[in-house]
Structures are given as C-alpha cells and as structure tokens.
C-alpha positions as CSV (number, residue, x, y, z in Angstrom):
1,M,1.3,103.1,-24.0
2,A,0.3,100.4,-21.6
3,P,0.3,96.6,-21.9
4,T,-2.9,94.9,-22.1
5,E,-3.8,92.0,-19.5
6,A,-2.7,89.6,-22.0
7,G,0.6,91.6,-22.5
8,D,1.4,91.5,-18.7
9,A,0.5,87.7,-18.6
10,L,2.9,87.3,-21.3
11,A,5.7,89.3,-19.6
12,H,5.2,87.4,-16.4
13,H,5.6,84.0,-18.0
14,A,8.6,85.3,-19.9
15,R,10.4,86.4,-16.8
16,L,9.9,83.0,-15.4
17,I,11.1,81.2,-18.3
18,L,14.2,83.4,-18.2
19,R,14.7,82.5,-14.5
20,Q,14.2,79.1,-15.2
21,M,16.7,79.0,-18.2
22,E,19.3,81.0,-15.9
23,H,18.8,78.3,-13.2
24,M,19.4,75.4,-15.8
25,Q,22.4,77.1,-17.4
26,G,24.1,77.4,-14.0
27,E,23.2,73.8,-13.1
28,L,24.7,72.6,-16.2
29,G,27.5,74.7,-15.9
30,E,28.3,73.0,-12.4
31,Y,28.2,69.8,-14.2
32,A,30.4,70.9,-16.9
33,N,33.2,72.1,-14.7
34,G,33.1,69.0,-12.3
35,S,31.7,70.7,-9.3
36,R,28.5,69.0,-9.4
37,A,27.9,65.4,-10.7
38,T,25.9,62.3,-10.4
39,I,27.2,58.9,-9.9
40,R,25.3,55.8,-11.1
41,L,25.7,53.2,-8.3
42,L,24.2,49.6,-8.5
43,A,24.6,47.4,-5.4
44,N,23.1,44.1,-4.0
45,T,20.5,44.0,-1.0
46,A,22.9,43.4,1.7
47,A,25.2,46.3,0.3
48,I,22.1,48.7,0.3
49,T,20.7,48.1,3.7
50,E,23.6,46.9,5.8
51,F,26.7,48.8,4.9
52,L,26.2,51.7,2.5
53,P,24.2,54.0,4.7
54,D,27.0,54.2,7.4
55,R,29.8,54.0,4.9
56,L,28.3,56.4,2.2
57,G,26.8,59.0,4.5
58,P,30.0,60.9,5.6
59,W,31.3,60.9,2.2
60,L,28.2,62.4,0.8
61,A,28.0,65.0,3.7
62,A,31.5,65.9,2.6
63,H,30.6,66.4,-1.0
64,R,27.3,68.4,-1.0
65,R,27.3,68.9,-4.8
66,I,27.5,65.1,-5.5
67,D,24.4,63.1,-6.1
68,V,24.1,59.4,-6.2
69,D,21.6,57.5,-8.4
70,L,21.5,54.2,-6.3
71,K,19.5,51.0,-7.7
72,E,19.3,47.4,-6.3
73,R,20.3,44.6,-8.4
74,Q,21.5,41.1,-8.3
75,S,25.2,40.8,-8.5
76,S,25.1,39.1,-11.8
77,E,23.1,42.0,-13.2
78,I,25.4,44.5,-11.8
79,V,28.2,43.0,-13.6
80,K,26.5,43.3,-17.2
81,A,25.5,46.7,-16.4
82,I,29.1,48.0,-15.2
83,S,30.6,46.0,-18.4
84,A,28.2,47.7,-20.8
85,G,28.8,51.1,-19.4
86,L,25.3,51.4,-17.9
87,A,26.4,52.4,-14.5
88,D,29.6,53.8,-13.0
89,I,30.2,51.7,-9.8
90,G,28.7,48.4,-8.5
91,I,29.0,46.6,-5.4
92,I,28.7,42.7,-5.9
93,S,29.4,39.2,-4.4
94,D,32.7,37.7,-5.1
95,A,30.8,34.6,-6.0
96,V,29.8,35.9,-9.4
97,D,32.2,36.1,-12.5
98,S,33.5,39.5,-13.0
99,S,36.1,39.0,-15.5
100,G,37.3,42.3,-17.3
101,L,36.3,44.4,-14.3
102,E,38.5,46.2,-11.6
103,L,37.8,45.0,-8.0
104,R,38.2,46.6,-4.6
105,P,37.4,45.2,-1.3
106,F,34.1,46.6,0.5
107,A,32.8,44.2,3.1
108,V,32.1,40.5,4.4
109,D,28.4,39.6,4.3
110,R,27.6,36.4,6.1
111,L,24.2,35.0,6.1
112,V,22.5,33.4,8.9
113,V,19.2,31.5,10.0
114,V,17.3,33.5,12.8
115,V,14.8,31.5,14.9
116,P,13.0,32.4,18.1
117,R,14.9,31.6,21.3
118,S,12.5,28.8,22.2
119,H,12.9,27.1,19.0
120,P,14.7,23.5,19.1
121,L,17.3,24.8,16.7
122,A,18.2,28.0,19.0
123,T,21.0,26.1,20.7
124,A,22.9,25.2,17.6
125,R,25.9,27.6,16.4
126,K,25.6,26.4,12.7
127,I,23.3,24.4,10.3
128,A,23.4,23.3,6.8
129,F,21.0,24.7,4.4
130,A,19.5,21.4,3.6
131,D,18.5,20.7,7.3
132,I,16.1,23.7,7.3
133,L,14.4,23.4,3.9
134,Q,11.7,21.4,5.3
135,H,10.6,24.4,7.5
136,E,8.2,27.3,6.7
137,F,10.1,30.5,6.1
138,V,9.6,34.5,6.5
139,G,11.3,36.2,3.3
140,L,11.8,39.4,1.7
141,A,9.4,40.7,-0.8
142,E,9.4,39.3,-4.5
143,G,12.2,41.1,-6.5
144,S,14.8,41.4,-3.6
145,A,18.1,40.7,-5.0
146,L,19.2,38.8,-1.9
147,Q,15.8,36.9,-1.6
148,D,16.4,35.8,-5.3
149,Y,19.9,34.7,-4.5
150,I,18.6,32.4,-1.5
151,E,16.0,30.8,-3.5
152,A,18.3,30.0,-6.2
153,Q,20.3,28.0,-3.9
154,A,17.2,26.1,-2.7
155,A,16.3,25.6,-6.5
156,R,19.7,23.8,-6.8
157,T,18.6,21.3,-4.4
158,G,15.5,20.8,-6.4
159,T,13.6,22.5,-3.5
160,K,11.2,25.7,-3.5
161,L,11.1,27.5,-0.2
162,K,7.7,27.5,1.6
163,F,7.2,31.3,2.6
164,R,4.2,32.0,5.2
165,M,4.7,35.8,4.6
166,R,7.2,38.2,2.9
167,V,8.1,41.7,4.1
168,R,10.3,44.4,2.9
169,T,12.8,44.5,5.6
170,F,15.4,42.4,7.4
171,E,14.1,43.8,10.7
172,G,10.7,42.5,9.6
173,I,12.0,39.1,9.0
174,C,13.6,39.1,12.5
175,R,10.6,40.3,14.0
176,L,8.3,37.8,12.7
177,A,10.9,34.9,13.4
178,G,10.9,36.1,16.9
179,H,7.2,35.3,17.1
180,N,7.6,31.8,15.4
181,V,6.0,32.7,12.2
182,G,8.8,31.0,10.2
183,L,12.6,31.1,9.9
184,G,14.4,33.7,8.2
185,I,17.8,34.2,6.6
186,V,19.3,37.5,7.0
187,P,22.7,39.2,7.1
188,E,24.8,38.4,10.5
189,T,24.9,42.2,11.0
190,T,21.2,42.4,11.1
191,A,20.8,39.3,13.3
192,R,23.3,41.0,15.9
193,R,21.4,44.1,15.9
194,C,18.0,42.5,16.4
195,Q,19.0,39.6,18.8
196,R,18.3,41.4,22.2
197,P,15.1,43.4,21.4
198,M,13.3,40.6,19.2
199,A,14.3,37.5,21.3
200,I,15.8,35.7,18.3
201,A,18.6,33.2,18.1
202,S,20.9,33.3,14.8
203,L,22.7,30.1,13.4
204,R,25.5,30.5,10.8
205,L,24.9,28.5,7.6
206,T,27.6,26.1,6.6
207,E,27.8,26.6,3.0
208,A,30.4,28.4,1.2
209,W,27.6,30.3,-0.6
210,A,26.5,31.9,2.7
211,T,29.7,33.7,3.2
212,R,30.0,36.6,0.5
213,R,32.8,39.0,0.2
214,L,31.3,42.0,-1.3
215,K,33.5,43.9,-4.0
216,I,33.4,47.3,-5.5
217,C,33.5,46.8,-9.4
218,F,34.1,49.3,-12.1
219,R,35.3,49.1,-15.7
220,S,38.7,50.8,-15.4
221,E,40.4,53.6,-13.5
222,D,40.7,55.6,-16.7
223,E,37.1,55.7,-17.3
224,L,36.2,57.1,-13.9
225,S,35.7,60.7,-13.0
226,P,37.9,61.9,-10.4
227,I,35.0,62.0,-7.9
228,A,34.0,58.7,-8.7
229,S,37.6,57.4,-8.0
230,D,37.5,59.3,-4.6
231,M,34.1,57.6,-3.6
232,I,35.8,54.3,-4.4
233,A,38.7,55.0,-2.5
234,H,36.6,56.0,0.5
235,L,34.4,52.9,0.4
236,S,37.4,50.6,-0.1
237,S,39.4,52.2,2.7
238,S,36.3,51.9,5.0
239,G,35.8,48.2,4.4
240,R,36.5,45.4,6.9
241,E,37.3,42.1,5.1
C-alpha cells in the first residue's frame, strides 16, 4: 500500500502541527515552572527614553528567559492601571497621587528649556515657565505622555503652547531648537548630551512641577512574582536620587 498525494500532504501538515504543539507545550512549561515570564511594565516618557535602556539593559541581558511588555503612559494613567492589576510595575512621577501603591525610588527627572546659543535667553541659568509662554515651541508628537504633561501646565495658566513643529524624539527637539526653530522643553539629561554637538543652551525651569522624582510603583510585594521583585530591586538600587 502507498499513500496518495493527498495522504502525503496530510501527513506533512500533521507532522508540522505536532512539532508546533511540542514547541508550544515546551514554552508553556517554561512559563509554568517560572523559568520564562513576561513582566508588564508601564512608564512615562522620560523614564522610557532617558533611564530605562541603560538601567534595564544589563538586567535583561542577565535574564534571557524574561520578556518585558513596555508601554508608555502618563503617570496618572499608570497609577490607575497598576491599581486595577492591568500591569505589574509602573514608573511614575511623584507629583501624582499614588495612594494604596508601594513605591521605590527610581530617578530624578528635571525639565529644562533648550534654546540656540545665540538666543537672548541663552545667558540665563533658569527661567519661569510663564516667561516663555509667548514664544514658539518645538514639541513631541501628540500623544506623548510628557508633552501632555507640559501642555497641561500651560493650560493651568490659561495658555495654549504655540508649536511650529512636533517630532518624535528629544534629540529632534534639541536639534530644531539649535536651528532657532522654536524653544523646546526636554529632560536635563538630554540637554546635557546634546549641548555640545547641537549648539544649544539650557535653562532650568523654576517651577516645582519641572523637577520630578520618578518612582517605581506596584500593588504589593505579596502580589509580585519573584522575578518582578528582582527587577524592582535592580531598578531601585541603580537609581540616583
């Protein structure tokens, strides 16, 4: 007896399905015994762009079986999501109400204004937010958690920022500010990194909201997996307050 062509095709696909099922069972077994896991992490813009790559990179390199599902959100949204159990760990500004959540230190994020070195404001070391609201700006793309935060501060004064252009990165803001397209507001860490190659000067904002202490937040130690606890310990211990 010999199989027909249809029988050969069926056998081929059956072998593929069996191999896929074995692979799936193997992966599920890894998750079940704790050797592989996905950690759901929410963070604000500054944490994602300025701190997490360097902080989280070495830890992930040492934990090859751990994946991170990272999403950008505003701090207030992160608090709600963590409280509702929709994510494991969040990184937020301490300016938001995080009642009911556990907190650990992560980093200090200071916002500064960037201008070209030839700008009349370039010689100042600091400036009030109200004193720059009449200028044109370069900002982050709509939907950015940090940009929404900055625009909310302007709205509190009854002002809407005038944007000449929006870009996706802090480096893009600094580059355009250096070409005198408009003022930009970025983390101080970005301004320091871009200051020399992009011919910009930076001025610290005097408002309290412009200095944000970033915190790691989670519901409780008891609800964390051992690997999530280990990640929090690493991120917290590498923080600089």
